[in-house]
C-alpha positions in Angstrom: -49.4 15.0 18.3 -46.0 15.8 19.9 -43.5 16.9 17.3 -41.5 13.9 16.1 -43.9 11.5 17.8 -44.6 9.6 14.5 -40.9 8.5 14.5 -40.6 7.8 18.3 -39.6 4.3 19.0 -38.2 3.7 15.5 -36.0 6.1 13.6 -35.2 8.8 16.2 -32.6 7.4 18.4 -29.3 9.0 19.3 -26.3 7.8 21.3 -23.9 10.1 23.1 -20.5 8.6 24.1 -18.4 10.7 26.5 -16.8 10.4 29.9 -17.7 14.1 30.4 -21.0 14.4 32.3 -21.7 17.9 31.0 -21.4 16.8 27.4 -24.0 14.0 27.9 -26.4 16.3 29.8 -26.2 18.9 27.0 -26.7 16.3 24.2 -29.6 14.7 26.1 -31.4 18.1 26.5 -31.0 19.0 22.8 -32.0 15.6 21.4 -35.0 15.3 23.7 -36.1 18.8 22.5 -36.1 17.7 18.9 -37.9 14.4 19.5 -35.1 11.9 19.8 -34.8 9.2 22.5 -31.3 9.6 23.8 -29.0 7.0 25.3 -25.7 7.9 27.1 -22.6 5.9 27.4 -19.4 6.9 29.3 -17.0 4.5 27.7 -16.4 2.2 24.8 -17.6 -0.8 26.8 -20.9 1.0 27.7 -21.4 2.0 24.1 -20.9 -1.6 23.0 -23.7 -2.7 25.3 -26.0 -0.1 24.0 -25.2 -0.8 20.4 -25.8 -4.5 20.8 -29.2 -3.8 22.2 -30.4 -0.9 20.1 -30.1 0.5 16.6 -28.6 3.9 16.9 -28.7 5.9 13.7 -26.9 9.0 15.1 -23.9 8.6 17.4 -21.9 11.4 18.8 -18.7 10.2 20.3 -16.0 12.1 22.2 -12.7 12.0 20.4 -11.2 10.1 23.4 -12.7 7.6 25.8 -11.3 6.0 29.0 -11.1 2.7 27.2 -10.8 3.6 23.5 -11.5 6.4 21.1 -13.8 7.3 18.2 -12.0 5.1 15.8 -12.8 2.1 18.0 -16.5 3.0 17.8 -16.3 3.5 14.1 -14.8 0.0 13.7 -17.8 -1.4 15.7 -20.2 0.3 13.3 -18.5 -0.6 10.0 -20.1 -4.0 9.5 -23.6 -2.8 10.2 -26.1 -2.7 7.3 -28.4 -0.2 9.0 -27.8 3.5 8.3 -25.8 5.2 11.0 -23.6 8.3 11.3 -20.8 8.9 13.7 -20.1 12.5 14.7 -16.8 13.1 16.5 -17.0 15.6 19.4 -13.8 17.4 20.3 -12.4 20.3 22.2 -9.4 20.5 19.9 -10.9 20.5 16.5 -8.5 21.2 13.7 -8.4 20.6 9.9 -6.3 17.4 10.3 -8.9 15.8 12.6 -11.8 16.9 10.4 -10.0 15.4 7.3 -9.2 12.1 9.2 -12.8 11.8 10.4 -14.2 12.2 6.9 -11.6 10.0 5.3 -12.6 7.2 7.7 -16.3 7.6 6.7 -17.4 9.3 9.9 -19.9 12.1 9.3 -18.3 15.2 10.7 -16.6 16.9 13.7 -18.6 18.7 16.4 -16.5 21.3 18.3 -16.8 22.0 22.0 -18.3 23.8 23.7 -21.5 22.2 22.4 -24.0 24.6 20.8 -27.6 23.5 20.2 -27.8 25.1 16.7 -24.7 23.2 15.5 -26.0 19.9 16.8 -29.4 20.5 15.2 -27.7 21.5 11.9 -25.6 18.3 11.9 -28.7 16.2 12.7 -30.5 17.8 9.8 -27.6 17.2 7.4 -27.5 13.5 8.5 -31.2 13.1 7.9 -31.1 14.9 4.5 -28.2 12.6 3.4 -30.2 9.5 4.3 -33.4 10.9 2.8 -31.6 11.5 -0.5 -30.4 7.9 -0.4 -34.0 6.8 0.4 -32.8 5.3 3.7 -35.3 7.0 6.1 -38.5 9.1 6.2 -38.0 12.9 6.3 -37.2 14.3 9.7 -40.1 16.5 10.8 -39.0 20.1 10.0 -41.1 21.3 12.9 -38.9 19.3 15.3 -35.8 20.9 13.9 -37.3 24.4 14.0 -38.4 23.9 17.6 -34.9 23.4 18.8 
């Protein structure tokens, strides 16, 4: 069985939101490698369409969008009862942004340039936090190791 296949179609979905084509391509490659189905959106409006149609437990959003920003995405997610985590991707990470992200109940900041090991580490932390709260099944460790 393919690594992560027992979750495919249910838990392992990720959404990347960025107007930057290279960011989305990089995220797609990494998430596919660890067994996630990946959806891409280039704007708040596209993300809204995806989120209305699919449950996305992991969302990585650029800090700015052509028609909004990460705070707009977070406000969309706030009323949902399903577990989700928003990770804010930025090329200008600083302690103030990281503190604001956490204070507003987003998960963490992901600095650019994107690195596979950082993304995989964040995904593992998200899954462990959910597993500790009995919200999801454990993420296959083999899938994380394969990345």
